[in-house]
C-alpha positions as MATLAB code, in Angstrom:
seq = 'MKPYSIIAKTTLTLTLSLILSTFLLGCTQPGGNIGHYFGSWILETIDIDGERLDAYDVNADNANPVFMSFQSSLFNMGLADGKEIYGRWETTDSTLRLQGDPSEGEFPAIMGFGNESDIVFKILSQDSKRLILQRTDGSGRIWTYEFKKVI';
ca = [
      90.183 -100.521  -42.795;
      93.499  -99.237  -41.494;
      93.609  -98.268  -37.765;
      95.017  -94.776  -38.448;
      92.032  -93.930  -40.694;
      89.617  -94.745  -37.838;
      91.597  -92.487  -35.494;
      91.734  -89.755  -38.135;
      87.969  -89.962  -38.752;
      87.221  -89.910  -35.001;
      89.531  -86.936  -34.469;
      87.986  -85.080  -37.405;
      84.450  -85.802  -36.161;
      85.276  -84.609  -32.625;
      87.002  -81.490  -33.930;
      84.092  -80.577  -36.196;
      81.628  -81.229  -33.354;
      83.604  -78.948  -31.058;
      83.785  -76.166  -33.648;
      80.075  -76.442  -34.444;
      79.025  -76.441  -30.789;
      81.257  -73.424  -30.073;
      79.713  -71.567  -33.013;
      76.168  -72.419  -31.951;
      76.801  -71.449  -28.335;
      78.357  -68.166  -29.486;
      75.126  -67.221  -31.261;
      72.943  -67.436  -28.199;
      71.526  -64.581  -26.200;
      73.648  -64.425  -23.041;
      71.715  -63.311  -20.001;
      68.485  -64.736  -21.329;
      66.124  -64.166  -24.209;
      65.758  -60.470  -25.063;
      63.010  -61.065  -27.593;
      62.686  -59.002  -30.753;
      65.558  -56.693  -29.813;
      68.296  -59.317  -30.279;
      70.370  -58.661  -33.388;
      71.288  -55.731  -35.606;
      69.082  -52.905  -36.830;
      69.518  -50.162  -39.436;
      67.929  -46.739  -39.047;
      65.693  -46.124  -42.064;
      64.118  -42.746  -41.271;
      64.257  -39.833  -38.852;
      61.305  -37.460  -38.485;
      61.334  -34.253  -36.433;
      57.889  -32.944  -35.489;
      56.395  -35.113  -38.221;
      58.729  -33.846  -40.972;
      61.236  -36.179  -42.613;
      64.863  -35.233  -41.926;
      66.206  -35.018  -45.482;
      69.813  -34.880  -44.259;
      69.471  -38.574  -43.385;
      68.858  -40.726  -46.453;
      69.792  -44.356  -45.983;
      69.411  -44.945  -49.745;
      71.707  -42.143  -50.938;
      74.898  -43.055  -52.776;
      76.981  -41.423  -50.041;
      74.873  -42.794  -47.177;
      76.482  -43.412  -43.805;
      73.649  -45.330  -42.111;
      73.148  -45.634  -38.370;
      73.263  -49.184  -37.020;
      72.179  -50.430  -33.612;
      72.730  -53.879  -32.097;
      71.486  -55.517  -28.926;
      72.820  -58.533  -27.047;
      72.096  -59.360  -23.437;
      72.065  -56.036  -21.533;
      74.523  -54.345  -23.925;
      73.990  -52.285  -27.055;
      76.128  -50.526  -29.587;
      75.104  -47.787  -31.965;
      77.248  -46.414  -34.718;
      77.701  -45.333  -38.279;
      78.754  -47.499  -41.190;
      82.075  -45.599  -41.259;
      82.999  -47.210  -37.935;
      82.256  -44.508  -35.334;
      80.217  -46.051  -32.523;
      79.259  -46.065  -28.855;
      78.667  -48.921  -26.446;
      76.609  -49.074  -23.301;
      73.766  -50.697  -21.398;
      70.110  -50.800  -22.311;
      66.870  -51.653  -20.599;
      63.233  -51.671  -21.535;
      59.789  -51.549  -20.003;
      56.511  -52.162  -21.807;
      56.551  -48.628  -23.213;
      60.133  -47.299  -23.029;
      63.635  -48.127  -24.214;
      66.571  -46.619  -22.350;
      70.101  -46.440  -23.757;
      72.881  -45.560  -21.343;
      75.933  -44.865  -23.465;
      79.418  -44.929  -22.024;
      81.151  -41.686  -23.163;
      84.538  -43.350  -22.659;
      83.463  -45.849  -25.340;
      82.597  -43.277  -28.036;
      79.639  -41.049  -28.765;
      76.192  -41.316  -30.298;
      75.948  -40.357  -33.988;
      75.294  -36.585  -34.245;
      72.460  -37.174  -36.735;
      70.425  -38.713  -33.888;
      70.070  -35.293  -32.235;
      71.089  -36.371  -28.729;
      73.669  -33.605  -28.267;
      75.907  -34.394  -25.291;
      73.346  -36.682  -23.653;
      74.491  -40.182  -22.814;
      71.291  -41.423  -21.111;
      68.516  -41.544  -23.711;
      64.924  -42.625  -23.049;
      62.600  -43.395  -25.960;
      58.906  -44.091  -26.049;
      58.294  -47.315  -27.969;
      55.655  -46.607  -30.618;
      55.846  -49.995  -32.329;
      57.984  -53.108  -32.176;
      58.019  -56.525  -33.723;
      60.646  -58.889  -35.093;
      61.273  -56.708  -38.186;
      60.601  -53.064  -37.196;
      61.221  -50.831  -34.217;
      59.783  -47.315  -34.058;
      61.027  -45.092  -31.241;
      60.211  -41.527  -30.233;
      61.739  -38.963  -27.891;
      61.292  -35.302  -27.093;
      64.457  -33.192  -26.994;
      65.225  -30.273  -24.668;
      63.630  -27.828  -27.125;
      60.348  -29.741  -27.163;
      60.871  -31.169  -30.650;
      59.581  -34.722  -31.184;
      62.050  -37.057  -32.870;
      60.795  -40.327  -34.381;
      63.224  -43.050  -35.468;
      62.258  -46.073  -37.562;
      64.634  -49.043  -37.508;
      64.531  -52.161  -39.681;
      66.045  -55.445  -38.510;
      68.904  -56.680  -40.685;
      70.140  -59.673  -38.673;
];
């Protein structure tokens, strides 16, 4: 075996190991394990006072679905067309709080938050595949949001 082929193989192995370890470390959950929330979610349905909001249809040909992602203490929520907002989030056993940063965009109008940037939801159900949240707006209407995990 020629000496340069050993060096080339060693260099290739080290390079691939470095790339793989960087990729694997980049997919972790910085700040600790955040459980079922980690990843990306798509909003499947919105109900207002128990009635389906027909204006939001994730399966329509012209759909512009709402996405939400969590990593560490940060979240982003946006539409498939690229409009989004970033901020911090926190949870208790029964609530999820999103604190959006207005300088980083705005919440999708379809969510019904108006000009609010600090949103508190009641968690109705959560597991590794579904997240159902509920909030009451300033008019006393009850909004229910059902998210499905995509990643």
